[in-house]
C-alpha positions in Angstrom: -38.9 -55.6 -6.8 -37.6 -54.6 -3.4 -35.3 -56.3 -1.0 -37.0 -59.1 1.0 -40.0 -60.6 -0.7 -43.4 -59.1 -0.9 -45.2 -61.9 0.9 -47.4 -63.8 -1.5 -46.5 -61.3 -4.2 -42.9 -62.0 -5.1 -43.4 -60.8 -8.6 -43.1 -57.7 -6.9 -36.5 -54.5 -0.3 -34.6 -40.8 -0.7 -32.5 -38.7 0.9 -34.1 -36.0 3.1 -33.5 -33.5 0.3 -36.2 -35.3 -1.8 -39.5 -33.6 -1.8 -41.8 -35.8 0.4 -45.3 -36.0 -1.0 -48.5 -36.9 0.9 -49.9 -40.4 0.5 -53.6 -40.8 -0.2 -55.4 -44.1 0.5 -53.2 -46.9 -0.9 -51.5 -44.7 -3.5 -48.0 -43.4 -3.0 -45.9 -40.4 -4.0 -45.7 -40.1 -7.8 -42.2 -40.7 -9.0 -40.5 -37.4 -9.6 -37.2 -36.9 -11.4 -34.6 -38.4 -9.2 -30.9 -37.9 -9.9 -28.9 -38.6 -6.7 -25.3 -37.6 -6.8 -23.3 -40.7 -5.8 -19.7 -40.5 -4.7 -17.7 -43.1 -2.9 -16.4 -40.5 -0.4 -19.9 -40.0 0.9 -20.2 -43.6 2.0 -18.9 -45.5 5.0 -17.6 -49.1 5.2 -20.1 -50.5 7.8 -23.9 -50.6 7.6 -25.0 -50.0 11.2 -28.3 -48.1 10.9 -30.2 -49.3 13.9 -33.2 -50.4 11.9 -31.2 -52.0 9.1 -27.9 -53.3 10.5 -25.9 -55.6 8.3 -23.2 -57.3 10.4 -21.2 -59.8 8.4 -21.9 -63.4 9.3 -25.5 -62.9 10.6 -28.3 -64.9 9.1 -32.0 -64.3 9.8 -34.7 -66.9 9.3 -38.4 -66.2 8.6 -41.6 -68.3 8.3 -45.1 -67.6 7.2 -48.3 -69.5 6.3 -50.1 -68.3 3.2 -52.8 -69.5 0.8 -50.2 -71.4 -1.2 -48.5 -73.1 1.8 -45.6 -72.4 4.0 -43.1 -69.7 3.0 -39.6 -69.7 4.5 -37.0 -67.0 4.0 -33.3 -67.0 4.8 -31.4 -63.7 4.7 -27.6 -64.1 4.8 -25.4 -61.1 5.4 -22.2 -62.0 3.7 -18.8 -60.5 4.2 -18.6 -60.0 0.4 -18.4 -56.6 -1.3 -19.7 -55.5 -4.7 -18.7 -52.2 -6.3 -21.7 -50.4 -7.8 -21.3 -46.9 -9.2 -18.0 -46.7 -7.5 -19.4 -47.5 -4.0 -18.5 -50.7 -2.1 -21.8 -52.3 -1.2 -22.5 -55.1 1.3 -23.8 -58.2 -0.4 -26.9 -59.8 1.2 -28.3 -63.2 -0.1 -32.0 -64.1 0.2 -33.2 -67.6 -0.3 -37.0 -68.1 -0.4 -38.8 -71.4 -0.4 -42.4 -72.4 -0.7 -43.4 -75.7 0.9 -39.7 -76.6 1.1 -38.9 -75.9 -2.5 -36.6 -73.0 -3.6 -38.6 -70.4 -5.5 -36.1 -67.5 -5.6 -32.5 -66.7 -4.7 -31.4 -63.1 -4.9 -28.2 -61.1 -4.3 -28.9 -57.6 -2.9 -26.5 -54.7 -2.6 -26.6 -52.1 0.2 -24.4 -49.2 1.4 -24.7 -46.6 4.1 -23.9 -43.0 3.6 -22.1 -40.8 6.1 -25.5 -39.4 7.3 -26.7 -42.9 8.2 -29.1 -43.5 5.3 -28.9 -47.0 3.9 -29.0 -47.1 0.1 -30.3 -49.9 -2.0 -28.1 -50.3 -5.2 -29.9 -53.2 -6.8 -30.3 -57.0 -6.9 -29.6 -60.0 -9.1 -32.6 -62.3 -8.9 -33.0 -65.9 -10.0 -36.4 -67.5 -9.8 -36.9 -71.2 -9.8 -39.8 -73.3 -11.3 -40.0 -76.9 -10.1 -36.5 -76.7 -8.9 -35.1 -75.4 -12.2 -33.7 -71.9 -12.8 -36.3 -69.7 -14.5 -36.8 -66.0 -14.9 -34.4 -63.3 -13.7 -37.2 -60.7 -13.8 -36.8 -58.0 -11.2 -33.0 -57.8 -11.4 -31.6 -54.3 -11.7 -28.3 -52.5 -10.9 -28.0 -48.8 -10.1 -26.1 -47.0 -12.9 -27.2 -49.5 -15.6 -30.0 -48.8 -18.1 -31.0 -45.6 -16.2 -31.6 -47.3 -12.9 -30.9 -45.2 -9.8 -30.3 -46.2 -6.1 -33.0 -45.5 -3.5 -33.1 -45.5 0.2 -34.1 -48.7 2.0 -33.9 -47.1 5.4 -33.5 -43.5 6.4 -31.0 -42.3 9.1 -33.8 -40.8 11.2 -37.2 -42.0 10.0 -40.1 -39.8 11.0 -43.8 -40.7 10.9 -45.2 -39.6 7.6 -41.9 -39.7 5.6 -42.4 -41.1 2.1 -39.5 -42.1 -0.1 -38.3 -44.3 -3.0 -36.6 -47.5 -2.0 -35.5 -48.3 -5.6 -35.8 -46.6 -8.9 -35.6 -48.7 -12.1 -38.3 -47.7 -14.5 -40.7 -50.5 -15.3 -38.6 -53.0 -13.3 -38.4 -51.9 -9.7 -40.1 -48.9 -8.2 -40.9 -49.7 -4.6 -41.8 -46.8 -2.3 -42.4 -46.6 1.4 -44.0 -44.4 4.1 -43.1 -44.4 7.8 -46.2 -45.3 9.8 -44.8 -45.5 13.4 -41.6 -45.7 15.3 -42.8 -46.8 18.7 -44.6 -50.1 18.4 -44.1 -53.3 20.4 -44.3 -56.3 18.2 -44.3 -60.0 19.1 -43.0 -62.6 16.6 -41.7 -66.2 17.0 -38.2 -64.9 17.7 -39.3 -62.8 20.6 -41.0 -59.5 21.5 -39.4 -56.2 20.4 -39.9 -52.6 21.5 -39.5 -49.3 19.6 -40.3 -51.1 16.4 -40.4 -49.0 13.2 -43.4 -49.8 10.9 -43.5 -48.9 7.2 -46.1 -49.2 4.6 -44.6 -50.3 1.2 -46.0 -50.5 -2.3 -45.1 -50.4 -5.9 -47.0 -48.7 -8.8 -46.0 -51.5 -11.2 -47.0 -54.5 -9.1 -50.3 -55.9 -8.0 -51.2 -57.2 -4.6 -51.7 -53.9 -2.7 -49.7 -52.5 0.1 -47.9 -54.4 2.8 -46.5 -53.4 6.2 -43.0 -54.2 7.4 -41.7 -54.0 11.0 -38.1 -53.3 11.8 -36.6 -53.8 15.3 -33.6 -51.9 16.6 -30.4 -53.9 16.3 -32.1 -56.6 14.2 -33.8 -55.2 11.2 -36.8 -56.8 9.5 -38.9 -58.9 12.0 -42.4 -58.9 10.4 -44.0 -58.5 7.0 -47.8 -58.4 6.8 -50.1 -58.3 3.8 -53.8 -58.6 4.6 -54.1 -61.6 7.0 -50.8 -63.1 6.0 -47.7 -62.8 8.1 -44.0 -63.6 7.4 -42.2 -63.4 10.8 -38.7 -63.7 12.2 -38.2 -67.0 13.9 -34.4 -67.1 14.5 -31.3 -64.9 14.3 -27.8 -66.5 14.1 -24.6 -64.5 14.3 
């Protein structure tokens, strides 16, 4: 499972040196052996990638209408730090509701390297059923049980780039391809220019591919899967 929900498919958010493979139809690059070398000295304290900035104290609010009702998502960028594999990561909390009822709360861990790539180091996920805590399926932590960090946002994304966002065999294997970096996108929160659009999918999840749009200085503003849209409605902080 990746950071930020796969809209209507919550069961399901690499470095330039990784061999980038072509994508055919809805398929993605086949997972190759991936053994990134992680050292604290290669990371910086602040995540300020233009397409994935994580300023402490900011909260983003999203809303979407789907076949099961109204989905709302709150993404809180905390000032908290979690050390994963020796790297101090920024803690981001997601709270997802369906028709006003909490369905999942997750804690996600990100860090930016000194080249500007934002790494995804894992998540602790708690699903809810009828208001009660349920499964923690989809949780993973880099360095535990063979899980490895992936790249959630590249420093300089180029159209056609394909990369792993997370790498936990059988648990979380999201991948992405950069589709465009120059779109203009309108959502409830406003109209944004120079928007980066990615196509994202997982070989271990159903539901097909989805498209995400990231605005400079803001991050995720739109998630689309088929006719469904989950869009940014407000930014605080």
